[in-house]
N, C-alpha and C positions, 0 to 999 in steps of 0.2 A: 447747258449740260454737255459734257463731252460724249460724243457718240462714237463707239468703236466701229471702225471701218472693217468690213468683211471682204475677203476675197472669195467670191462664190465658186471659184474653180478649185479651192483648196481641199474641199471634202464635201460629201453629201450633207453633213451637218451644217457646214458654212453656207452652202447653197440654200438649204432650208431656211436658215436664219435670215439670210439676205432677202429671199423672196417674201418671207413673212413680213419683214419690215417694209419692203417696197410696196407690197400689196396693201398693207394696213394704211400706210401713209397716202397711197393713191385713193383709198376710200375715205380719207379725211378723219381717221379715227386715232385717238391717242392710245397708248398701251393700256391705260386704265379703262377706257371706253370699250376696247375690244375684249379685255378681260371680263368685264361685266356681262358682255354678250355670251361669252363661251364659258362662263361660270368658273373663272379663276381670277387671280390677282393680276394687276398690271405689272407687278414685279416679276411674276412668272413669265409673262409675255416678253418682258425685257431680257430675262435670262435665256429664253429660247432663241430670241433674236441675236443674242451675242454668244451663242453656243455654250453657255454655262450649264444649261439643262438640255436633256434629250427629250424631244416631244414623243408623246404616246399616240397610238392609233386613234383613241377616243378624242384626244385633243385635236388631232388633225381633221377628223370628221366634223367636229364642231366649227373649226376655223373655215373649212370649205363651205359649210352652210352659212356662216356669218358673213363671209366675204364674197360668196357667190363664185367660187373658183372652180366649179365643176369637177371636184375630186382631185385637183392637182396635189394638194398637200396629203391627201389620203394615199395617193400613189407614191409620192416622194418619201413618205415616212418609212416605207419598207426598205429603201436603199439606206436611209439614215440608220435604222436599227441594225441592218446587216453590217454596216461599217463599224459598229461598236464591238463586233466580235474580233478576236485576235486575227491579224492578217493571215496567219498560217491556217486558221480554221475556216476562213470564209469560203475557199473552194469546196470544202466538204459540205458546208451548210447549203451551198447552191445545189450540190448533187442530192443532198438529203431532201430538199424541197421538191425535187423532180422524181424521186424514187417511187416505184410502185410497191415494193416490198422492202421492209427494213427489219433486219435481225440484229440483235445486240446481245453481247454478254458483258456484264458489269461485275467486277470483282470486289469493289470497295464502296462505290457510290451509286445512288439511284441514277438511272439513265436521265440525261438532260431533258429529253422529251417528256419525261414522267414526273419531273420535279415540281413541287409547289414553290410559290414565290419565297416563302420563309426559308425553305430548305436551300433554294438557290442562293439566297442572300448569305446564308451561313457558309456555303461552299465557296462562293466567289469572294467573300470578304475575309476569308480565313487568313490570308497573308497580305492582301492589298485592297484597301477600301477606296482607291482612286477611281473616280467615275463609276462607282458601284451601281447607282441607279440605272445608268445607261447600259451597263453590262448585263444587269438583271433583265431589263426590258428586252434586250436583244435575245437572251436565252429563252425567255417566255414567248417571244414572238415566233421562235422556231416551232412552237407547239401548235400554231395556227393550222398546220397541215392536217392535224387530227380533226379539225372542224369542217373540212371540205365536204362537198356533196359526195365525192368519191375519194375518201382518204386512203393513204397507203395502208397496206396490211402490215402490222407491227407485231413482232414477237420478241419479247425481252426475257432473257434468263438472268436472274440476279443471284449472286452468291448469298447464302444466309447471313454472311458477315455484314452485308449491306443493311440488314434489318437491325443489327446490334450496334453498328457504329453510330454513336450518338452525336449526330451533327446538329448543332444549334440548340440542343437541350431537349428535354422530354416532351414539352408541348409541341415543338416543331416536328419532332419525330412522330408523335402520335398523329398529327395532321398529315404528315407525309404518308404514313402507312394507310391511313384512312383514304387518302387520295388514290393510292395504288388499288385498293379494293373497289373504289368507285370506277376507276378506269377499266377494271376487268369486266364491267357490265357492257362495254362496247364490243360488238360482235367481231370487229376486225382487229382487236388488240388482245393479245394473250400474254400473260405473265407467269413464268415458272420460277420457283425458288430451288436453287441447287443447295441441298442440305449439307451440313457439316459432315454427316455420316457418309457422304459420297467419297470422302477421302481424296486421294490423288485423282485429278480429273483433267480433261482436255483443255481446260482454261487456265491452267497454272501459269502460262506465259503472260497472261494479262488480258485486259478488256479489249474488245474490238467490235467492229460493225461489219455487216455484209449488206450491201445495197443492190437491189435488183431493179431493172428498168424494163419498160415495155419494148423499147427499141435500141437503147444504148447498151454498151457492154457493162456487165456487172462489175462492182468494185469491192475491195476489202479495205477497211480503214482502221489504222491503229495510231496511237500517239504516245509520246513520252512527255516528260515535264518541260520540254523545249519546243516541240513542234509536232505536227501531225504527218502521217504517211498514208497516202492513198494510191492504190495500184489496181490495175485491171489485168495484171499478170495471171495467165491461166493456172500456173502452178500454185500461186498464192491463193487464188480463188478456190482451187480444189482443196488445198490444205485447210483453209478457213471453213469451207462448207462441211468437210468431214469432221472437223473438230466440233462444229456447231451441232451436227447430228448427234455426236457422242454426249455433248452437254445436255441437249434436250432429253436424251435417253436416261441420263443419270439424274436429272432433276425430278422433283415431285410433279405429279399431275397438276393441271391448272386448279382443280378443286382443292387438292391437298395443299397446294401452295397458298391459296387463299386462307385455308384453315390455319396454316403456320403463321401467316401475317397477322391474323386475328389474335392468335395466342401470344405472339411476341408483343403486339401492341397492348394487350391487356395486362400481361404479366410484367413487362418492362416499362411501359409508358402509360399505364392505365389510370393513374391518379396523381394529382398534384397536391402538395401540402398547402393549406391556407396560410394566411399571414401569421396566425397564432400557432402554427405547427400541426393543426389537426389535419387529418387526411380527408380528402373529398371522396365521396362514394363514386 
């Protein structure tokens, strides 16, 4: 059987595949044998070794346990997943992972940190399904910062339009809105909805992020359909902060925002028709 040769210096994914194959062969295991140990198919092992599939953190932890590699693959997978993000977005993702405070305003979509897997799949696959699983895994991996012992404080203001923009269908949207409600139970995360009734508001120029750090300069981040823009310019930070204050003031309170999410979820996405056309309660 022809075995694809990998250049381990080509990318983190290539290095991961190269090391997985090298370590597996050193242990005297076939792909099928390793697969049976880590609860997957030998085919999947082969696809990861040849960079056709992106490994997950769970897979990496099982491989470390199976091959006795002392956490090597668990540490490496973070670099692999980060590399699946667009190159222009990677610098922001690195800063996001270090931030102590994250404030965001989203005009059209749910913040990436707050997305469900199904919603992320619909968003990322809207125009391009290439390497979709890898890109989804990278987006969801960003959310690990919320599970730290000391997570960043996150404040998200979402336009009410976000709740009505049906991304992925009714079932996906219902799951996403339910996820937002569940996230609001975290004491360091607040979600406000900017209602349609607010009219003209400070966020009409588009979505953006403010990141604050314990010791590094604060930054403001915006993006267009081509690339992202990150700056620590004091004037930009001042403008972004003032605009955010106005957005928070115009938005519903956290409790009223939760009530609106519930109402939209029930009225717009509350029931799905059965196969015979009957409505489910």
